[in-house]
C-alpha positions, -999 to 999 in steps of 0.1 A, spaced: 43 -46 -494 33 -34 -460 51 -1 -463 34 5 -497 -1 -4 -484 2 18 -453 16 48 -472 -10 46 -499 -38 43 -475 -26 75 -458 -22 93 -491 -57 83 -501 -70 97 -468 -52 130 -475 -67 131 -510 -102 125 -497 -98 151 -470 -95 177 -497 -68 202 -505 -38 183 -493 -30 166 -525 -33 182 -559 -40 158 -588 -51 122 -585 -41 94 -562 -38 59 -578 -30 31 -554 -17 -4 -559 -40 -22 -536 -40 -58 -546 -9 -54 -568 18 -53 -541 29 -90 -545 35 -88 -582 51 -54 -579 76 -61 -551 84 -96 -564 101 -81 -595 123 -56 -579 137 -77 -551 157 -94 -578 172 -61 -591 201 -41 -578 198 -3 -576 229 13 -591 233 -15 -617 199 -23 -630 171 -1 -644 135 0 -632 105 20 -644 75 14 -622 41 28 -629 13 44 -609 4 12 -589 40 1 -583 47 18 -550 58 -16 -535 81 -22 -564 96 13 -561 102 8 -524 118 -26 -529 141 -11 -556 152 16 -531 130 46 -535 128 65 -503 94 72 -487 103 109 -487 106 109 -524 70 97 -526 55 120 -500 74 151 -511 62 145 -547 26 140 -537 26 170 -514 45 193 -538 76 199 -518 103 218 -536 128 194 -520 114 164 -538 130 147 -568 109 167 -592 112 199 -572 74 201 -569 71 209 -606 55 178 -619 24 156 -612 26 136 -580 31 102 -598 56 114 -624 87 111 -602 120 94 -605 158 96 -603 172 87 -637 208 88 -626 200 60 -601 183 39 -627 147 50 -620 134 71 -649 105 94 -641 72 79 -653 58 93 -685 27 73 -689 12 39 -680 2 33 -717 33 16 -729 58 45 -731 81 33 -704 89 1 -722 104 23 -749 123 43 -723 139 13 -707 147 -2 -741 164 30 -751 184 31 -718 195 -5 -723 205 1 -760 224 32 -750 244 13 -724 251 -14 -750 263 11 -776 285 27 -749 299 -6 -738 287 -2 -703 258 -26 -701 276 -54 -684 250 -78 -669 224 -50 -664 187 -59 -665 161 -33 -673 126 -38 -660 93 -21 -665 56 -25 -660 25 -23 -680 -12 -28 -674 -34 -52 -694 -50 -23 -713 -16 -8 -722 -5 -39 -740 -29 -30 -768 -12 3 -776 11 10 -805 39 22 -781 39 -11 -764 40 -30 -797 69 -10 -811 89 -11 -779 86 -49 -774 92 -56 -811 125 -36 -810 135 -52 -776 129 -86 -791 149 -80 -822 178 -65 -802 175 -93 -776 177 -66 -749 179 -78 -713 145 -66 -704 118 -79 -680 83 -67 -686 58 -71 -658 22 -71 -671 -3 -64 -643 -35 -79 -656 -59 -64 -630 -89 -75 -652 -99 -39 -661 -84 -12 -683 -100 16 -662 -136 2 -666 -131 -19 -697 -130 -57 -689 -105 -81 -705 -130 -95 -729 -133 -61 -745 -96 -54 -746 -81 -85 -762 -92 -116 -780 -64 -140 -772 -68 -166 -744 -41 -150 -723 -18 -120 -726 11 -145 -724 2 -155 -760 15 -121 -771 49 -129 -759 50 -158 -784 41 -134 -812 71 -112 -804 94 -142 -802 101 -137 -765 97 -158 -734 65 -154 -714 51 -167 -681 17 -166 -664 14 -163 -626 -12 -158 -600 -7 -122 -589 -21 -128 -555 5 -156 -547 36 -139 -534 59 -170 -534 49 -178 -570 55 -142 -581 89 -142 -564 100 -174 -581 86 -165 -615 105 -132 -615 136 -148 -601 136 -170 -632 127 -142 -656 154 -119 -643 180 -146 -644 171 -155 -680 173 -118 -691 206 -114 -673 220 -145 -690 214 -131 -725 181 -148 -734 164 -115 -744 132 -99 -731 110 -118 -706 73 -111 -701 56 -120 -669 18 -117 -668 3 -116 -633 -35 -118 -630 -54 -104 -600 -82 -79 -594 -75 -43 -587 -90 -38 -552 -99 -2 -556 -112 21 -584 -89 33 -612 -81 61 -589 -94 74 -556 -120 94 -576 -135 62 -590 -158 39 -570 -153 8 -593 -191 3 -594 -186 -14 -628 -169 -45 -612 -195 -72 -606 -197 -88 -572 -190 -123 -586 -156 -110 -598 -148 -94 -565 -156 -127 -547 -136 -148 -572 -101 -162 -564 -86 -134 -584 -103 -109 -561 -83 -121 -530 -61 -95 -513 -25 -105 -517 -13 -88 -485 -32 -109 -459 -26 -140 -480 11 -133 -480 11 -128 -442 -7 -161 -437 18 -180 -459 48 -164 -441 34 -173 -407 25 -208 -418 61 -214 -430 75 -201 -398 92 -171 -414 73 -146 -393 52 -146 -362 19 -126 -359 37 -102 -335 65 -96 -361 39 -89 -388 22 -64 -365 56 -48 -358 60 -43 -396 27 -24 -397 36 -3 -367 70 6 -381 54 14 -415 28 37 -399 54 55 -379 76 60 -410 48 72 -432 35 96 -405 70 112 -401 75 115 -439 41 131 -444 47 155 -415 81 165 -428 70 169 -464 40 190 -453 62 214 -435 85 220 -465 82 249 -490 63 247 -522 80 259 -555 77 296 -561 66 301 -597 82 335 -599 116 323 -587 117 288 -601 140 281 -631 117 265 -657 146 248 -676 142 211 -680 156 192 -650 182 176 -673 195 209 -687 232 218 -681 222 247 -658 204 225 -634 228 196 -636 256 220 -625 234 232 -596 
């Protein structure tokens, strides 16, 4: 969580400085607890994970290197997408991390397809496939079709629904009419859980249970974490549409200092050890940004524009 927050703060600063980052910057401020709590229960190399634009903490917990993130944001030709794609559309499919297509439901289909493929090939074992979606994305046709198929096939899937109260600027009460998004799980015939997305221990325990259920053959699991997005939709957005009373509500709490406080109270960390985490994260992020900034950009006249999955590039 600390590494993700520190890195994204630095990326946001680079974006605001102008010219350093092409495209948008979308940070997961306030979502780190829900995001990381899922992937600490997954194993890279065995399980599958498709994080979205605000899941930097989850990607890091799953094993994404900080260089993969900084190289993609800064367009380095040495990055996983060779500087050829948008800064958030990165991944390493062979390592169980498909490159993000969209935050509007599509990745649920991708993870479902990867799980079904492994099942048909007889290589699925006790693999779990996890992916994420926002509250607004649960209203899309892609989400409905993907969850419906996963439920019918009883795929070992965990779906993390980040209900950050706003689909861009559209509040929950204009996005869905059910009392809770967990109710949608019942409609698909899958198991669903609601959790306070600002409470790290609760998130960790809820995902522990959900991943275990999926791994044991009980079909898709849906976890809905509720919290407030603590920034605009992207760094271009000032979130002026969010009322002050919502910002000051319990859902508007910042999960990071809350988590630090709970860990210190339980005696698992000291204040000095927490500060050391921040210091190490800042040093790691600074080095990764400096390295990525010094690396070459793709040359459009020399670059092979075949798809990265083509035989030619696989052989290379």
